[in-house]
BAMARPA-646205 format. One record per atom (N, C-alpha, C, O, CB): x, y, z. Coordinates in steps of 0.02 Angstrom, whole numbers, plus 32768, in hexadecimal, padded with zeros to 4 digits. Each point is the difference from the previous one (the first is absolute). Glycine has a CB too. Example, Ala and Ser with C-alpha at 12.3 -4.5 7.8 and 13.67 -1.06 7.14 Angstrom:
2
82947EE48186/7FD3803B8000/802D803C8000/80347FFF8021/7F6D7FC6801D/804D80707F9E/802A803B8003/7FD980378025/801980378008/80227FA97F8C/
% end
This chain:
162
1E4536FB6731/80307FD38020/7FDC7FDA8038/7FD5801B8023/808C80337FC1/7FB37F748024/7FE87FD68036/803D7FEF802B/80337FEA7FE6/7F6B7FE67FD5/805D803A8086/80387FF1802C/7FED7FC88030/7FC77FFD8019/806380797FDE/80067F5E8016/7FF97FCC8032/803980088031/802480337FFE/7FA37F7D7FB0/80438021807E/803480068033/8045800B7FE2/802780298019/7F957F8E8031/805580247F81/804380057FE2/800180197FB9/8035800F7FE5/7FEB7F968065/7FA680607F97/7FFD800B7FB8/7FD9803F7FEE/7FD480178024/80337F6F7FCC/800D80967FD7/7FD880337FDE/7FED7FE27FBD/802C7FEB7FDA/800D80788061/7F877F9C7FB5/7FE97FEC7FBE/7FF680417FDA/7FD28026800C/7FF47F6E801D/806780777FA7/8003803F7FDB/7FDE7FF77FBC/800C7FCE7FDF/805E8053805B/7F6B800D7FB2/7FE27FFA7FBE/80377FF77FCB/803180257FFE/7F6D80218026/80587F897FB1/80317FF17FCD/800B803C7FD2/7FD080207FEA/800E7F67801B/806180877FEC/801380357FD2/80337FE47FCF/80237FCF800F/7FC7808B8047/801B7FC47F70/80307FE87FCF/80478004801B/802B7FD97FEB/7F89804B7FB9/805A80098089/80428007801E/80167FC38028/803B7FF7800E/7FB280837FF6/7FE37F5B800E/80107FC48025/801A7FC77FD4/801B7FCF8019/7F8E80528039/80507FE67F6D/800E7FC87FD3/80477FE68004/800B7FC38001/7FA0806B7FB4/80877FFD804E/80457FE98000/800F7FD6803D/801C7FC97FFA/8006809D7FC6/7FCC7FB2807B/800D7FDA803D/7FD67FC08002/80187FCC8015/8003809F8027/7FA87F9A7FAD/7FD47FC58000/80177FCB7FCE/7FFA7FC4800D/7FA780858016/807A7FCC7FA4/80197FCF7FCF/80377FD5801E/80037FC47FF5/7FE0808B7FAE/80487FD08084/80357FDB8023/7FE27FD08032/80147FC68005/803B809A7FEC/7F807FB88036/7FE07FD88034/7FD97FC57FE2/7FFC7FCB801F/7FFD809B8029/7FEA7FA47F7D/7FD67FCD7FE0/80267FD37FCF/7FE27FD87FDD/7FBE80768030/80A27FB97FF0/80287FDE7FCD/80087FB5800A/80157FDE7FD2/8027808C8020/7FB57F7C8048/800B7FB9800E/7FCA7FD67FDC/7FC58008800E/806F80148062/7FE07FB77F63/7FCF7FD67FDD/7FD67FD58030/7FC87FED7FEF/808680117FB0/7FCC7FF3809D/7FDB7FD88030/7FBE80228015/7FD17FDE8015/809B7FF38014/7F9080717FD1/7FC380248012/7FC67FED7FD2/7FC6800C8010/80808052801C/7FCA7F867F9A/7FCD7FF17FCF/7FEE7FB67FFE/7FDC7FE97FD4/804E80767FE9/7FEE7F7B8074/7FF57FB88001/7FB57FEF8001/7FEC7FD07FDF/80818022805D/7F6B80337FE8/7FB97FF18006/7FD4802A7FD2/7FC77FEE7FF3/804F7FF18082/800480597F73/7FD7802D7FD7/80117FFC7FB6/7FDA80187FD6/801E8033808B/80417F977F8F/80147FFB7FBA/8024803F7FE9/800580318025/7F9B7F847FC6/807980497FDA/802380397FE4/804980038016/801A7FD38020/7F7980697FDD/808B7FFA7FF1/8047800C8010/800780478019/7FD3802A7FF4/80547F827FB6/801080648077/800A80458017/800080317FC5/801A7FF07FCA/80277FE58098/7FA380657FA9/7FFF80347FCD/804180278002/801E80088036/7F6580007FD2/8093800F7FC0/803A802C7FFD/7FEC80428021/7FC4800F8006/80687FBA7F90/80048060807E/7FEE8042801C/7FD580297FD1/7FD380238016/80987FDA802A/7FA380007F7F/7FD980267FD0/7FB87FE67FFB/7FD180287FFE/80987FEF7FC2/7F8F7FA7803F/7FBD7FE37FFC/7FD9800D8040/7FC4800C7FFE/80687F9C7FB6/7FF680578086/7FDE800E803E/7FEA804A8002/7FCA800F8019/80797F978021/7FE780867FAE/7FEE80477FFC/7FC280097FD5/7FD280258013/80A67FFC7FFB/7F857FBE7FB8/7FC580047FD5/7FC27FE58024/7FCA801D7FFB/807F7FD87F9F/7FBF7FD4808A/7FC87FE48027/7FE880318035/7FC4800B8009/80687F817FE3/800480938038/7FED802F8034/7FDE803D7FE2/7FD3801D8020/808D7FBC8025/7FB3803B7F80/7FDD80397FDE/7FB77FED7FF4/7FD38028800B/80997FFE7FBE/7F887F9C801F/7FBB7FEA7FF3/7FD97FFC8041/7FC680178003/80617FA87F99/7FF780258098/7FDD7FFB8040/7FF18045801D/7FC9800B801A/80707F877FFB/7FF7809B7FE7/7FF68043801B/7FCA80267FDB/7FDF802C801D/80997FD68005/7F7E7FEF7F9F/7FCB80207FD9/7FBB7FEB8017/7FCE80237FF3/80807FE37FAB/7FAD7FC08082/7FC17FE9801A/7FDA7FD57FCF/80137FFB7FC5/7FE8806A8080/7FD27F7C7FD3/7FD77FD27FD8/7FDC80267FC9/7FE78038800C/800B7F7D8057/800A802F7F61/7FD980207FCC/7FB47FFA800C/7FD980237FE0/80847FC57FD0/7F907FED807E/7FBA7FF68012/7FF0802C803C/801C7FF58036/7FE47F947F9D/7FD580A98026/7FF2802C8039/7FDF7FDE803B/7FFD801D8037/7FF8803E7F77/7FF27F698049/7FE07FDB8037/80337FD68027/7FEE7FDE8031/7FA8801F7F8E/80A98005802C/80357FD9801F/8039802E8015/8015802B7FD9/7FCC7F6F7FE3/8036805E8081/803980278019/803C7FD38009/7FFB7FCB801F/7FB78086801C/80867FC37FA8/803F7FDD800A/802680268036/8011803B7FF6/7FF27F997F92/800C800B80AE/8026801F8036/803F7FD7800B/7FFC7FC4800D/7F9B806B8029/80A27FF17FC5/80407FDD8005/802E8027802E/8005803D7FFD/7FEE7F947F8F/802E800980A0/802F801E802F/80427FDA7FFE/80007FC47FF4/7FA080638055/80967FFB7FC4/803F7FDE800E/80067FFD804C/7FE7802B8024/80517FFE7F6F/7FEA7FA38084/80097FF58048/8045801B8012/80337FE77FE8/7F807FB28019/804E8098802B/8040801B8018/800A7FEA8048/7FD8800F802B/802180547F86/803F7F7A805A/80137FED8044/8020803E801F/803880137FEE/7FD97F717FF4/7FCB809B804B/80138042801A/80468001801E/8027802D7FF0/7F617FE88026/80897FBB8016/804180018022/803B7FFC7FD1/8036801A800F/7F937FB28051/802D80137F67/80377FF77FD1/7FFA802F7FC3/802C80027FD6/7FDE7F87804F/7FBD809B7FD8/7FF2802D7FC8/800C7FDD7FBD/8021801A7FD4/800080488074/7FC17F637FB2/80067FD77FC4/7FBC7FEA7FE8/7FD47FF18029/809E7FE77FFB/7F8580267F9B/7FC47FE27FE3/80097FB58000/80347FE67FEB/7FB480807FCD/7FE67F768061/80067FB88008/7FCC7FD87FDA/80057FC37FFB/802A80548074/7F9F800A7F75/7FCC7FDC7FDC/7FC7802D7FEC/8006803D8001/80187F5C803D/7FAA80487FB1/7FC580267FEC/7FC17FDF801C/80007FC48010/803A80617F87/7F9280028070/7FBD7FE7800C/7FD280247FCF/800F80387FEB/80077FAE8091/7FB47FFA7F73/7FD280207FD2/7FB87FEB8010/7FF47FCC801E/806580387F89/7F7A80278044/7FB97FF18006/7FDE80187FC1/800B80387FE9/7FF77FD18096/7FD57FCC7F64/7FD680137FC7/7FB98000801B/7FE47FCC8011/806C80037F97/7F93806D805A/7FBE8007801E/7FCC80057FC8/8003802C7FD5/802D800E8090/7FA17F977F9C/7FC680017FD4/7FC880238026/7FE17FE3802C/80417FB17F96/7FD480AB802E/7FD3802A8029/7FB97FE68001/7FDF80038034/8069805E7FB2/7F9E7F867FE2/7FBB7FE97FFE/7FF57FC4802E/7FCB7FFA801F/802C80307F6C/803B7FA98079/7FFA7FC5802B/8015800E8047/7FF17FD9802D/80237FE07F6F/8010807E806F/801A800D8043/80357FCE8013/80077FEE803B/7F8D80437FE5/80927FB87FAF/80347FCE800E/8045801B7FEE/8007802B7FD5/7FA67F798017/808480418036/804680127FF3/80287FC07FFA/80007FD6802D/7FF580978011/802D7F8B7F89/802E7FC87FF8/8045801A8012/801780327FE5/7FA37F967FBF/80668015808A/804180178018/80377FCE7FEE/7FF37FC57FF3/7FD48077806B/80767FDE7FA1/803B7FD77FF4/803B80218021/7FFF803B8010/7FD27F9A7F82/806380038078/803D80198020/803C7FDA7FE4/7FF97FC87FE8/7FC880578081/807880017F9A/803F7FDF7FEF/803780228028/8002803E8005/7FD57FA37F85/80557FF78091/8039801A8027/803E7FE17FE3/80037FC37FF4/7FB8804C8076/807880197F8A/803E7FE87FE4/801F7FC9802A/7FF97FFE803D/801980727F92/80117F63800E/801C7FC58020/802A8011803E/7FF97FE08034/80087FE87F5D/8029806A8069/802C800F8039/7FDB801D803C/801C80048037/803F80107F77/7F6680008048/7FD8801E8036/7FCD7FCF801C/7FDC8011802F/8034805E7F9B/7FEC7F55801A/7FCF7FD08017/80137FE28044/803980058016/7FAC7FE17F72/7FE87FFC8097/80077FE08042/800D80338038/801D7FF08034/800E7FAA7F93/7FBE80A3802D/800880358033/7FBB801D8013/7FFD80328024/80777FE87FB0/7F577FC88013/7FBC80188010/7FEB803D7FDA/7FCD801F8010/80447FB2805F/801480417F5E/7FF0803D7FDA/7FC07FF77FD8/7FD5802C8001/80A57FF07FF8/7F7F7FAD7FE3/7FC37FF57FD9/7FC37FFD802E/7FCC801D7FF1/80767FA57FB8/7FC5801B808F/7FC97FFB8030/7FEB80458018/7FC480117FFF/80657F7E8025/800780997FF1/7FF08042801B/7FE3802E7FCA/7FD18026800D/808B7FCC8047/7FBF800A7F70/7FE7802A7FC9/7FB97FEC7FED/7FD5802B7FF6/80A17FE47FE0/7F7C7FAF8025/7FBD7FE97FEF/7FCE80128036/7FC880157FF1/806A7F8D7FCE/7FE280588080/7FD380148037/7FF2804B7FFD/7FC680158009/80677F8E803F/800680857FAB/7FF680487FFA/7FD280117FC7/7FD5802C8006/809B7FE6802A/7F987FCC7F98/7FD5800C7FC6/7FB87FEE800F/7FD280267FF0/808F7FC47FC4/7F937FDC806A/7FBC7FEB8010/7FE0802F8033/7FC580117FFA/805A7F787FEE/8007808D8049/7FE780318031/7FEA80407FDD/7FCC801C800F/807F7FB3804A/7FDE80487F77/7FEF803C7FDA/7FC27FF47FD5/7FD3802B7FFC/80A67FF78003/7F837FA47FE0/7FC77FF17FD5/7FBF80008028/7FCB80107FE5/807F7FAC7FD1/7FB98032808A/7FC48000802A/7FE58046800A/7FC680088015/80657F928025/7FFC80997FB8/7FE980468005/7FE480197FBE/7FE880397FFC/806E7FDB805D/7FAD7FC37F74/7FE980127FBD/7FBC7FDF7FF3/7FEA7FD68027/808E80377FB0/7F6880067FF2/7FC07FDE7FEF/800D7FBA7FE3/7FF07FF37FC6/7FDA807D8026/80547F65803D/80117FBC7FEC/7FDF7FD18031/80078008803D/8067801C7F8F/7F6E7FAA801A/7FDF7FCF802B/80237FBD8000/7FFA7FD9802F/7F9B80617FBB/80907FB77FDF/80207FC07FFA/804880097FE8/800D80267FD1/7F847FA38016/809D8015803A/804680007FEB/80107FBA7FE7/7FEF7FCE8020/8032808D8035/7FFF7FA27F71/800F7FC07FDF/804A7FFE7FF0/801E80327FED/7F6D7FC77FE2/80937FCC8038/80447FF47FEA/80017FBC7FDE/7FD77FD5800F/805C8073804E/7FFB7FAF7F74/80097FC17FDF/80467FE68011/803280237FF5/7F7E7FFD7FAC/80537FA38079/803F7FE48018/80097FBA7FE3/7FD37FD68003/8026806E8068/80417FB17F78/80107FBD7FE5/7FFC7FCE803A/8019800E8036/803280237F6E/7F967F958051/7FF77FD08037/80417FE78020/80007FE98038/7F987FF67F90/80A080268014/80407FEA801C/80298039801F/80377FF58019/7FC97FB17F93/7FE580978051/8025803A801A/7FEC800B8049/7FD6802A8010/8031800B7F7C/80177FA480A1/7FEE80008046/800E80428023/7FDA8015802B/803C7F727FD7/8020809B7FEB/800F8040801E/7FCB80337FEF/7FEB8027802B/808F7FBF7FCF/7F6F801B7FC8/7FCC802F7FEC/7FBD7FEF8021/7FDA802D8012/80627FE57F81/7FB77FAE8075/7FC37FEC8024/800280188048/7FCD8015801C/80287F877F9A/804680628069/800880198044/7FF4804C8003/7FE380198030/806F7F8A7FE9/7FC580807FB4/7FF480497FFD/7FB5800D7FFB/7FE5802B8024/808C7FE87FA5/7F6D7FC9800B/7FB8800A7FF7/7FDB7FF28042/7FD380258013/80367FBB7F74/800A7FEA809B/7FE17FEF8040/800B80388033/7FD180148023/803F7F727FC4/802D8093801D/800F80348031/7FDA80417FF2/7FF48027802D/807C7FA77FE3/7F7D803C7FB1/7FDA803C7FEE/7FB57FF68008/7FD8802C7FF1/80827FF37FBE/7F937FA58069/7FBA7FF3800F/7FDA7FDD7FC9/7FC47FF48008/8040806F803E/801C7F8B7F83/7FDE7FDE7FCA/7FFD7FB5800E/802A7FE58024/7FFD80737F8B/7FA87F888035/7FF57FB88007/7FFE7FE07FBB/7FE0801B7FD3/7FE27FF6809B/805E7FB67F8B/7FFF7FDC7FC1/7FB97FE87FF1/7FDC7FEA802D/809C7FF27FE3/7F7580287FB1/7FBF7FE67FEA/800D7FC17FD6/80397FEC7FF6/7F928089800A/80007F6D7FE8/80057FC67FD3/800880167FB8/80077FD67FD3/7FB57FE7807D/804180847FA3/8003801A7FBC/804980017FE8/802E80128025/7F6B80337FEF/80707FA77FAD/804280027FE0/7FFA802A7FC1/7FD27FF67FD8/804E7F978057/800F80A17FC8/8001802C7FC5/80467FFF7FE3/803080138022/7F748038800E/80627F9E7F92/80427FFB7FE0/80327FD9802A/803A80128004/7FAF805B7FC3/7FFF7F5E8059/802C7FD58027/801080198045/80277FE28025/80087FFB7F71/7FB4805B807D/800D801D8043/7FC07FFD802A/7FC980087FE6/809180447FEA/7FB07FAA8070/7FC87FFF802F/7FEA8047800E/8029802C800C/80007F688027/7F9680767FCD/7FE580428011/7FF88004804B/7FE17FD5801F/7FE380347F71/8058802C808D/7FFA800E8047/7FD1803B8007/7FFF802C7FD5/80757FA68046/7F668031801C/7FCE80358006/7FFA80188048/80087FD9802F/7FB97FF77F70/803180708068/7FEF801E8040/7FC5802E7FF4/8002802C7FD5/80767FCE8056/7F537FFB7FFB/7FC6802D7FFD/800980348037/80077FEF803B/7FAB7FB67F96/804D8099801B/800980378031/7FBB8014801C/7FCE7FF87FDE/809A80317FE4/7F987FF0807C/7FBF8015801D/7FE3803C7FDC/7FCA80188012/805B7FBC805C/
% end
């Protein structure tokens, strides 16, 4: 678990799927990433795959749900895919529509990057759609800087850790 001032980042478990399916049900959450909300059953199957871990032993899949401690509610997720040979971690975050504009994504991403700095990770990477200004603000607050690199239509953001 990773804790911040208001949040607990809890390792993802299949038991989180029902509450998370409700939180992720807004189609607007997929405006920049594509796709549609998963049904509770499909999300449960996805969480089972994620919980099983990467089939590649050189890659670690780390997934957390974001719990807003004061309200005891799950509000989103953060994740890191660590490529151990490169010492890099690709991170992502999502916060449910009703929980946005409260600094939750910013705080969760900062907590994740702070934790990654304690791991054998030298570079943190995020991919942000160029029109997703809120997500760009989250990346900036977590210490990442936009690069000139574009991958699948998204700008690559990077932070080199000491």
